[in-house]
C-alpha positions, -999 to 999 in steps of 0.1 A, spaced: 394 266 -356 384 230 -363 399 212 -392 378 191 -416 394 160 -402 385 169 -367 349 175 -377 348 141 -394 362 124 -364 336 140 -341 309 130 -365 321 94 -363 325 92 -325 292 108 -315 269 82 -330 291 55 -314 288 71 -280 250 74 -284 247 38 -296 268 25 -267 247 45 -242 215 32 -258 228 -4 -256 237 1 -220 203 15 -211 185 -13 -231 205 -41 -214 187 -67 -195 218 -71 -174 213 -36 -162 177 -44 -152 189 -75 -132 216 -55 -115 192 -26 -105 166 -51 -92 192 -69 -71 206 -36 -57 171 -25 -47 164 -58 -31 196 -56 -10 189 -20 -1 153 -29 9 167 -55 33 191 -29 48 161 -5 51 142 -32 70 170 -41 93 180 -5 101 150 14 115 141 44 94 137 80 108 145 70 144 161 94 169 199 98 170 200 84 205 184 51 193 210 47 165 239 55 189 226 31 215 221 1 191 249 7 166 274 30 182 285 65 173 307 56 144 280 35 127 255 63 132 279 88 115 282 64 86 244 60 84 240 98 83 267 102 57 251 76 34 216 87 43 207 52 54 185 66 83 161 79 57 171 57 28 139 56 8 140 94 4 177 96 -3 189 111 -36 207 79 -46 177 56 -39 155 79 -60 182 79 -86 182 41 -88 144 42 -93 147 68 -121 175 47 -137 152 16 -135 124 36 -151 147 48 -180 160 12 -184 124 -2 -187 114 26 -212 145 21 -234 141 -17 -233 105 -14 -244 113 11 -272 142 -10 -284 121 -42 -287 90 -24 -299 108 -12 -330 111 -48 -342 76 -58 -330 60 -28 -347 66 -43 -381 43 -72 -371 18 -53 -349 10 -23 -371 13 -37 -406 -18 -36 -428 -10 -66 -448 6 -94 -428 30 -117 -446 24 -154 -449 51 -178 -461 29 -204 -478 57 -229 -482 64 -228 -445 27 -234 -436 26 -264 -461 54 -280 -442 44 -274 -406 40 -305 -384 7 -296 -369 -12 -291 -401 -45 -310 -409 -52 -324 -443 -84 -340 -457 -102 -345 -490 -137 -337 -503 -158 -349 -532 -170 -313 -536 -152 -291 -562 -129 -264 -548 -148 -234 -561 -180 -246 -543 -161 -246 -510 -148 -211 -513 -179 -192 -500 -188 -214 -470 -151 -216 -459 -148 -178 -461 -179 -173 -439 -165 -195 -412 -130 -178 -412 -144 -143 -412 -165 -151 -381 -134 -164 -363 -107 -140 -375 -106 -103 -378 -83 -104 -409 -92 -128 -437 -78 -125 -472 -85 -149 -501 -58 -155 -527 -56 -175 -559 -31 -203 -563 -19 -224 -593 -42 -253 -584 -70 -235 -565 -72 -209 -538 -61 -202 -502 -74 -181 -473 -49 -163 -450 -64 -154 -417 -51 -137 -385 -62 -124 -352 -47 -112 -319 -19 -92 -334 -24 -66 -307 -17 -91 -280 20 -87 -286 16 -54 -268 8 -72 -235 44 -73 -224 47 -36 -231 16 -29 -210 33 -47 -181 64 -26 -186 43 5 -186 26 -6 -154 59 -9 -137 69 26 -148 35 40 -135 40 22 -102 75 36 -97 63 70 -108 35 69 -82 60 58 -56 82 87 -64 54 112 -63 42 99 -29 78 100 -15 83 135 -27 50 152 -21 33 130 5 36 130 43 29 109 73 25 120 109 6 115 141 -14 136 165 -30 129 199 -63 147 204 -81 147 238 -119 142 238 -136 175 231 -105 192 217 -94 202 182 -60 200 164 -49 213 130 -12 202 131 6 169 132 41 158 140 59 144 109 72 108 113 100 116 89 114 149 102 97 153 136 86 188 126 50 201 130 30 201 98 -1 222 94 -32 205 79 -56 223 54 -84 216 80 -89 209 116 -98 176 133 -120 175 164 -125 145 186 -161 147 198 -160 114 217 -139 83 224 -153 50 234 -134 19 246 -146 -17 249 -128 -45 266 -129 -83 264 -141 -102 294 -116 -96 323 -112 -60 315 -75 -61 305 -74 -64 267 -92 -37 246 -117 -52 221 -124 -20 201 -116 17 204 -137 41 184 -132 79 178 -160 102 168 -143 128 146 -154 160 129 -136 178 101 -137 216 103 -129 242 77 -130 278 86 -149 269 117 -176 250 98 -183 213 102 -179 195 68 -175 158 76 -184 136 106 -174 100 110 -167 73 136 -134 56 129 -120 24 142 -89 4 133 -88 -3 95 -117 20 89 -103 55 83 -117 88 75 -105 102 42 -109 139 33 -92 158 5 -69 129 -2 -57 127 34 -64 96 54 -70 97 91 -64 63 108 -72 51 143 -38 43 157 -37 44 195 -53 58 226 -44 67 262 -58 81 294 -55 117 305 -56 133 339 -92 139 351 -109 170 337 -117 199 359 -150 197 378 -177 222 369 -195 240 397 -217 263 377 -228 270 342 -198 280 320 -176 280 351 -147 257 360 -124 256 390 -94 233 397 -105 198 406 -111 189 442 -101 153 450 -124 137 475 -108 111 498 -118 89 527 -95 79 556 -101 49 577 -83 47 611 -70 12 619 -71 20 657 -106 35 660 -123 22 629 -136 57 621 -139 69 585 -131 106 579 -137 124 546 -113 150 532 -107 170 500 -74 182 485 -56 192 453 -25 179 436 5 190 455 -15 204 485 -7 189 520 -37 174 538 -36 167 576 -52 134 585 -75 133 616 -64 116 648 -29 128 641 -24 100 617 0 120 596 0 141 564 -8 132 528 4 149 496 -9 137 462 19 143 438 5 133 404 -22 115 385 -11 85 366 -35 74 337 -21 39 337 -5 31 371 15 -1 375 21 -21 407 44 -51 404 35 -56 368 -3 -53 374 -22 -26 356 -42 -6 381 -57 18 356 -60 55 365 -46 63 400 -32 90 422 3 86 435 13 104 467 35 106 498 22 97 533 42 110 563 32 95 596 34 111 631 70 100 635 80 118 603 86 86 583 74 89 546 62 62 523 46 61 488 10 53 483 -10 45 452 -48 52 452 -65 35 422 -98 49 411 -112 14 403 -99 -3 434 -109 17 465 -97 -9 490 -62 -12 473 -45 8 501 -57 -17 527 -30 -41 516 -3 -16 528 -13 -24 564 -6 11 579 -23 31 607 -47 45 581 -62 32 549 -68 58 522 -92 57 492 -105 80 465 -141 87 473 -158 91 440 -193 92 455 -186 128 468 -168 141 436 -168 115 408 -136 115 388 -144 109 351 -118 93 330 -107 112 299 -90 97 269 -71 110 240 -72 94 206 -40 87 187 -44 94 150 -21 85 121 -25 111 93 -13 101 59 -12 119 25 0 100 -6 -8 119 -39 8 91 -58 -17 65 -47 -38 70 -79 -9 62 -100 -2 31 -79 -38 18 -84 -36 26 -121 -3 7 -123 -18 -24 -106 -47 -23 -130 -24 -20 -160 -2 -48 -147 -32 -72 -142 -45 -63 -177 -11 -67 -193 -5 -101 -176 -38 -114 -188 -30 -104 -223 6 -116 -222 -1 -150 -207 -36 -159 -218 -39 -144 -253 -19 -150 -284 -13 -138 -320 -26 -165 -343 -22 -170 -380 -41 -196 -401 -38 -207 -437 -66 -228 -453 -55 -240 -488 -80 -257 -511 -66 -274 -543 -83 -293 -570 -79 -331 -569 -97 -348 -598 -134 -339 -595 -131 -331 -559 -106 -311 -537 -79 -314 -511 -79 -292 -481 -50 -282 -458 -55 -263 -425 -23 -250 -410 -13 -222 -386 10 -209 -359 8 -188 -327 34 -169 -308 25 -186 -275 5 -214 -259 11 -238 -288 -8 -267 -271 -40 -246 -268 -36 -233 -304 -34 -268 -318 -67 -276 -301 -82 -244 -317 -67 -254 -351 -82 -289 -348 -117 -275 -340 -114 -253 -371 -104 -282 -393 -132 -303 -379 -157 -276 -388 -144 -272 -423 -144 -310 -427 -181 -310 -420 -187 -284 -446 -165 -303 -471 -188 -333 -468 -220 -313 -472 -230 -314 -509 -254 -285 -503 -224 -262 -496 -227 -231 -517 
């Protein structure tokens, strides 16, 4: 059973603990430390590739370093619990800082009757003073009209020797810095939502085919999309010379329950977006030639047409074969076996494009490799053998097929990110280009005329405010010289 002294001690300690925690969370030092930590971690996340294969980490950094990376979750740092925890602590820090400072600012921002220290305004260095032959009471109405047009708040008060106007505007601009704080919280919140519930992956879709799954960049697992993507066509344009691609374009169709819902041609930096999921043109590649149709709705394995030119007789012989099927060459010039189709064959660093690679065995039983490019039918002549081989596309044209490489991205937090940027821009405009201004215009009787003082202050941009105050004083001076003032 607790004694009364124990209860009193707990009552005293608890508020102290809460106050200490509040001061810690409201500390600007904590903000600086968190930002420095995130900057250093971002550098590490840039230097150490994220979500790569274990083999790559072991190759570049060694087995021990890889084990440390996995233990600290550096291989997927931006999704780690401790990085997310730092972001959440930064959010809490910004919120607490804002609340802590807003409590003192609220007395100025939300008061109905702002306070004016008249003695302070009478002694300010930037005040303007001038006299008028017009009695003070006759200046009251025209001065009030001018001030009410320029200031939202304008209150006349009587003084011992005349009257004064206290005017104010822009009180709400003190909230600009808090809008910037809010924008940072919204940005971080959007980033956390995207990190937790978004995904990013890729898929290769051959022309004429459909896919409804992608491979996740983060986990490598297959993810099922809420719709299917069909590649209707792929087109490729090259610069002069035919080596560098100028543009590659994919004609895509989105299917839901077998029905076409969206069609669009996409190129790099011009994606298709559907249901918040962006589909970006990322890459492309050649595929093995398609099967050759021989009748309506009928397909058979592709027959590859070749031509053989005998170096001895000069005769040209046609022939057909399939991948992996031996073909005897006339005149006893040997045997040819086409082993595979290479979409992008290379020869001494030169790109030959699509080509068949095979093995030629001569009459003595000696074998050698041959490359038969589709675009360069005379390429095998350079080999200088007893027979020159070429793919004869006139008999059975081989049509190149491509696949389109698509990057598929879903980020449900992007709306919060956009909203955060808009709030930040608005908050910065208010915080840096607008100010809270207070003005005092005091008119006192001086003989048969009057003496006018125009003074004021602003919470920022003092140089600009002094120009505003001078223009106001000049306007009132004009009225003070006009004997028709009423």
